[in-house]
C-alpha positions as CSV (number, residue, x, y, z in Angstrom):
1,M,-15.0,-10.0,-7.8
2,M,-12.1,-9.1,-5.6
3,K,-12.5,-5.7,-3.8
4,F,-9.2,-4.4,-2.4
5,A,-8.2,-1.3,-0.6
6,F,-4.8,0.1,0.3
7,L,-5.1,2.8,3.0
8,L,-2.3,5.1,4.0
9,I,-1.7,7.9,6.4
10,E,-0.9,11.3,4.9
11,P,-1.3,14.3,7.2
12,G,-4.0,16.7,6.0
13,Q,-5.6,14.3,3.6
14,S,-8.9,12.4,3.4
15,P,-10.4,10.0,0.9
16,E,-12.5,12.9,-0.4
17,N,-9.4,14.7,-1.7
18,Y,-6.7,12.0,-1.7
19,S,-7.9,8.7,-3.3
20,G,-8.1,6.9,-6.6
21,T,-9.4,3.7,-8.0
22,Y,-8.4,1.1,-10.6
23,E,-10.8,-1.5,-11.9
24,N,-10.5,-4.5,-14.2
25,K,-12.8,-7.5,-15.0
26,E,-11.5,-9.4,-11.9
27,S,-11.0,-6.7,-9.3
28,F,-12.0,-3.3,-8.0
29,N,-9.2,-1.4,-6.2
30,L,-9.1,1.7,-4.0
31,V,-6.1,3.6,-2.7
32,A,-6.9,6.3,-0.2
33,G,-5.2,8.5,2.3
34,F,-6.2,9.7,5.8
35,D,-5.0,12.4,8.1
36,A,-4.7,10.1,11.2
37,L,-5.0,6.4,12.2
38,E,-8.3,7.1,14.0
39,D,-9.9,8.2,10.8
40,V,-9.5,4.8,9.3
41,K,-11.6,2.8,11.7
42,E,-15.0,4.0,10.6
43,Y,-14.0,4.0,6.9
44,A,-12.8,0.4,7.1
45,G,-16.2,-0.6,8.5
46,K,-17.9,1.0,5.6
47,L,-15.6,-0.9,3.2
48,A,-16.5,-4.1,4.8
49,E,-20.2,-3.3,4.4
50,E,-19.5,-2.5,0.7
51,G,-18.1,-6.0,0.2
52,Y,-14.3,-5.4,0.3
53,N,-12.5,-8.6,1.1
54,L,-8.9,-7.4,1.5
55,I,-7.5,-4.3,3.1
56,N,-3.9,-3.4,3.3
57,L,-2.7,-0.7,5.6
58,C,0.5,1.4,5.4
59,G,3.5,1.0,7.8
60,E,2.1,3.6,10.1
61,F,-0.2,0.9,11.5
62,D,1.1,-1.6,14.1
63,D,-0.2,-5.0,15.0
64,E,-2.5,-3.7,17.7
65,Y,-4.2,-1.1,15.5
66,T,-4.5,-3.6,12.7
67,A,-6.2,-6.0,15.0
68,R,-8.7,-3.2,16.0
69,I,-9.4,-2.6,12.3
70,Q,-9.9,-6.4,11.8
71,E,-12.4,-6.5,14.6
72,I,-14.4,-3.7,13.0
73,T,-14.4,-5.3,9.5
74,G,-15.2,-8.8,10.7
75,P,-13.8,-12.2,9.7
76,D,-14.8,-11.9,6.0
77,V,-12.3,-9.1,5.4
78,K,-8.5,-9.8,5.7
79,V,-6.5,-6.9,7.1
80,Y,-2.7,-6.6,6.9
81,H,-0.3,-3.7,7.6
82,A,3.1,-3.0,6.0
83,D,6.1,-4.0,8.1
84,Y,9.8,-3.8,7.5
85,T,12.7,-6.3,8.0
86,P,15.3,-5.1,10.6
87,E,17.5,-3.9,7.7
88,E,14.7,-2.0,6.0
89,L,13.5,-0.5,9.3
90,V,16.9,1.1,9.8
91,K,16.6,2.7,6.4
92,I,13.0,3.9,6.9
93,E,13.9,5.4,10.3
94,A,16.7,7.4,8.7
95,V,14.3,9.1,6.3
96,S,13.4,12.4,7.8
97,T,10.4,13.2,5.6
98,I,8.5,11.1,3.1
99,N,7.6,13.5,0.3
100,K,6.9,10.8,-2.3
101,Y,5.4,7.5,-1.4
102,G,5.2,4.4,-3.7
103,V,3.0,1.4,-3.5
104,I,3.2,-1.8,-5.6
105,I,0.1,-4.1,-5.7
106,V,-0.1,-7.5,-7.4
107,M,-3.7,-7.9,-8.4
108,S,-5.9,-10.3,-10.4
109,G,-6.9,-9.2,-13.8
110,V,-3.9,-7.0,-14.4
111,E,-2.0,-7.5,-17.7
112,D,0.0,-4.3,-18.1
113,P,1.0,-2.2,-15.2
114,E,-1.7,0.4,-14.2
115,E,-1.0,3.5,-12.1
116,V,-3.1,5.4,-9.6
117,V,-1.7,8.8,-8.5
118,L,-2.8,10.6,-5.4
119,S,-1.7,14.3,-5.3
120,N,-3.0,17.1,-3.2
121,N,-1.4,20.1,-1.4
122,G,2.1,18.8,-1.7
123,S,1.3,15.2,-0.8
124,Y,2.2,12.6,-3.5
125,A,1.7,8.9,-3.7
126,K,1.8,6.5,-6.7
127,A,0.4,3.0,-6.6
128,I,1.3,0.7,-9.5
129,F,-0.9,-2.4,-10.0
130,V,1.1,-5.3,-11.6
131,K,0.4,-9.0,-12.4
132,D,3.6,-10.7,-11.1
133,Q,7.1,-10.5,-9.6
134,E,8.7,-9.4,-12.8
135,Q,6.4,-6.4,-13.3
136,A,6.7,-5.6,-9.5
137,N,10.5,-5.4,-9.8
138,E,10.2,-3.1,-12.8
139,A,7.6,-1.0,-11.0
140,A,10.0,-0.6,-8.1
141,K,12.8,0.5,-10.4
142,Q,10.4,3.1,-11.9
143,L,9.3,4.4,-8.5
144,T,12.9,4.7,-7.4
145,A,13.8,6.6,-10.6
146,E,10.9,8.9,-9.9
147,G,12.4,9.8,-6.5
148,M,10.1,7.9,-4.1
149,D,11.3,8.1,-0.5
150,D,9.7,4.8,0.5
151,I,8.0,1.9,-1.2
152,E,5.4,-0.4,0.4
153,L,4.1,-3.7,-1.1
154,C,0.7,-5.4,-0.8
155,S,0.1,-8.6,1.1
156,W,0.9,-10.7,-1.9
157,F,4.6,-10.2,-1.1
158,D,6.0,-12.6,1.4
159,A,9.6,-12.2,2.7
160,E,11.2,-13.9,-0.4
161,K,9.2,-11.8,-2.9
162,T,9.9,-8.6,-0.9
163,Q,13.6,-9.4,-1.0
164,K,13.5,-9.7,-4.8
165,V,12.0,-6.2,-5.0
166,I,14.7,-4.8,-2.6
167,E,17.4,-6.5,-4.8
168,A,15.9,-5.1,-8.0
169,I,16.4,-1.6,-6.7
170,G,19.8,-2.3,-5.1
171,G,18.4,-1.4,-1.7
172,S,18.3,2.2,-2.7
173,V,15.1,3.1,-0.8
174,P,13.3,1.4,2.2
175,V,10.8,-1.3,1.2
176,G,8.1,-2.5,3.5
177,S,5.5,-5.2,2.8
178,C,2.0,-6.1,4.1
179,G,3.0,-9.8,3.5
180,I,5.8,-10.2,6.0
């Protein structure tokens, strides 16, 4: 069974009050928020001990920090962080505050889109689990219509697939991907 985690930075939050799970017959998935980058290291080690095989990190993480997490989790866990193309980086840097954060995750065992919502003390994130590019594009449209300030994609999305999501929403909000 695939065990996947998407970890994000949200000031004032922790997995105890800002997390959710989605499970199907092929995968177990966790989305969790942390107050600061340092808080993720120990937690990622625990996920590795629990058999997680893939961890995606939000765009707050850089290559160096991602490498540190990879060292902690060991070679059996793949760790990637969201990054932005130069065009999308300009858009994300122009966003003064991210009040609503969207995540799209393509995962084994998904048939119909499934949502995991994290909400606590004014922080809000929604992850939508989908089965393919078509559902991902529709999820991006939904997240944009719901007023997300930023959307990040799991490591399934390479540059071409990420671009299709950007085109689906007409480039209306910044889109980063763990797969580019």
